C-alpha positions in Angstrom: 82.9 -58.4 19.7 85.3 -60.3 21.9 88.9 -59.1 22.0 91.4 -61.3 20.2 94.9 -61.3 21.7 97.5 -59.7 19.5 95.1 -57.7 17.4 95.2 -53.9 17.4 92.2 -52.1 18.8 91.7 -50.3 15.5 91.3 -53.6 13.7 88.8 -54.8 16.2 86.8 -51.6 15.7 87.0 -51.5 11.9 87.8 -54.6 10.0 86.4 -57.1 12.6 82.9 -55.6 12.8 80.1 -58.1 13.0 78.8 -57.2 9.5 82.2 -57.8 8.0 82.5 -61.2 9.7 79.1 -62.1 8.4 80.0 -61.1 4.9 83.3 -63.1 5.0 81.4 -66.2 6.3 78.9 -65.9 3.5 81.6 -65.6 0.9 83.5 -68.5 2.4 80.3 -70.6 2.3 79.7 -69.6 -1.3 83.2 -70.7 -2.3 83.0 -74.0 -0.3 79.7 -74.9 -2.0 81.5 -74.7 -5.3 84.4 -76.8 -4.1 86.8 -73.8 -4.0 89.1 -72.9 -1.1 87.9 -69.5 0.2 91.5 -68.1 0.0 91.8 -69.1 -3.6 88.3 -67.7 -4.3 89.3 -64.3 -2.8 92.6 -64.1 -4.7 90.9 -65.1 -8.0 88.3 -62.4 -7.3 91.0 -59.7 -6.8 92.9 -60.8 -9.9 89.8 -60.9 -12.1 89.7 -57.1 -11.8 91.4 -55.8 -15.0 92.8 -52.9 -13.1 94.7 -55.1 -10.8 98.1 -56.5 -11.8 98.9 -58.5 -8.7 97.7 -59.4 -5.2 99.7 -58.7 -2.1 99.2 -61.4 0.5 99.3 -60.5 4.2 100.4 -63.8 5.7 101.0 -64.4 9.4 101.4 -68.2 9.5 102.9 -71.1 7.6 99.4 -72.5 7.1 98.3 -69.3 5.4 101.3 -69.4 3.1 100.5 -73.0 2.2 96.9 -72.1 1.4 98.2 -69.7 -1.3 100.3 -72.4 -3.0 
C-alpha cells in the first residue's frame, strides 16, 4: 500500500490494509446503489445497534463535518 502523507505508520499497517479498503469500497457502493450517502449509511448502521447510545465522529475536514449534517 502506498504511503499517505500525514498518516501514522500504524494506521497504514492496520486500518488501511487492502482487505479493509475493499470492504469499505463495497459498503460505499452498497449505500450509493440505494441512494444513501456512505457516511450517513455508516452512522445509521452504528446507531441501529441497541447497545450504542451515540456515535463519535472523527472529523478532519470541513467537508467531512458537512457530510454529517
